[in-house]
C-alpha positions as CSV (number, residue, x, y, z in Angstrom):
1,X,162.9,264.3,172.7
2,X,160.8,265.4,175.7
3,X,163.8,264.8,177.9
4,X,166.7,265.8,175.6
5,X,165.2,269.0,174.3
6,X,162.2,269.9,176.5
7,X,161.8,273.5,175.2
8,X,161.8,272.4,171.5
9,X,159.4,269.6,172.4
10,X,157.0,272.1,174.0
11,X,157.1,274.3,170.9
12,X,156.4,271.3,168.7
13,X,153.4,270.2,171.0
14,X,152.1,273.7,170.5
15,X,152.2,273.1,166.7
16,X,150.2,269.9,167.0
17,X,152.8,267.2,167.7
18,X,151.2,264.3,169.6
19,X,154.3,262.1,169.9
20,X,152.4,258.8,169.6
21,X,154.9,256.1,168.8
22,X,154.6,252.6,167.5
23,X,157.2,249.8,167.4
24,X,157.8,248.2,164.0
25,X,159.7,245.0,163.5
26,X,161.3,244.2,160.2
27,X,164.0,241.9,158.8
28,X,166.9,243.0,156.5
29,X,169.2,240.3,155.2
30,X,168.0,237.8,157.8
31,X,168.6,240.2,160.7
32,X,165.5,241.2,162.7
33,X,165.3,244.8,163.8
34,X,162.9,246.7,165.9
35,X,162.4,250.5,165.5
36,X,160.3,253.1,167.1
37,X,158.2,255.0,164.6
38,X,156.2,258.2,164.6
39,X,153.3,259.4,162.4
40,X,154.0,261.2,159.1
41,X,152.2,264.2,160.6
42,X,154.6,264.4,163.5
43,X,157.6,263.9,161.2
44,X,156.3,266.8,159.1
45,X,155.9,269.0,162.2
46,X,159.4,268.2,163.4
47,X,161.0,268.8,159.9
48,X,159.0,272.0,159.4
49,X,160.3,273.4,162.7
50,X,163.9,272.7,161.8
51,X,163.2,274.1,158.3
52,X,162.2,277.4,159.8
53,X,165.4,277.4,161.9
54,X,167.5,277.3,158.7
55,X,168.5,273.6,158.8
56,X,169.6,272.8,155.2
57,X,168.7,269.1,155.4
58,X,165.2,270.0,156.7
59,X,164.8,272.5,153.8
60,X,165.7,269.9,151.2
61,X,163.4,267.3,152.7
62,X,160.4,269.6,152.9
63,X,161.0,270.8,149.3
64,X,161.2,267.2,148.1
65,X,158.1,266.2,149.9
66,X,156.1,269.2,148.7
67,X,157.1,268.7,145.0
68,X,155.7,265.2,144.8
69,X,152.2,263.8,145.3
70,X,150.2,260.7,144.4
71,X,148.3,262.8,141.9
72,X,151.4,264.0,140.2
73,X,152.7,260.4,140.0
74,X,149.5,259.3,138.3
75,X,149.9,262.2,135.9
76,X,153.4,261.1,135.1
77,X,152.3,257.6,134.4
78,X,149.3,258.5,132.3
79,X,151.1,261.3,130.5
80,X,148.1,263.6,131.1
81,X,146.1,265.1,133.8
82,X,143.1,263.0,134.7
83,X,139.9,264.3,136.3
84,X,138.7,263.2,139.6
85,X,136.0,261.0,138.0
86,X,138.6,259.3,135.8
87,X,140.8,258.6,138.8
88,X,137.8,257.2,140.7
89,X,137.0,254.8,137.8
90,X,140.6,253.7,137.7
91,X,140.6,253.2,141.5
92,X,137.5,251.1,141.3
93,X,138.8,249.0,138.4
94,X,142.1,248.4,140.3
95,X,140.3,247.5,143.6
96,X,137.8,245.2,141.9
97,X,140.5,243.2,140.1
98,X,141.1,239.9,141.8
99,X,144.6,239.4,143.1
100,X,146.4,236.0,143.3
101,X,146.9,236.4,147.1
102,X,143.1,236.8,147.6
């Protein structure tokens, strides 16, 4: 991005983009692939920029990400809203339970 769209890149850096990348290797159907990844924060900054420019795909993505959260997922599973203390007890119970791989 710094070389293909330098003006946009500078605007994104001004909004907090740090453009630190990592390489991830994964296998799909026996085929090894290597991909360059960016942080979730950088992805949000990029998509937010294009959302403000009227990009329909960016708007859909930002809307989808803002509607869901880990807390709302727990609420869906439990069928009720749980307090912070209740969630903390659940987290401790889950983390203290031995797993077969350990």
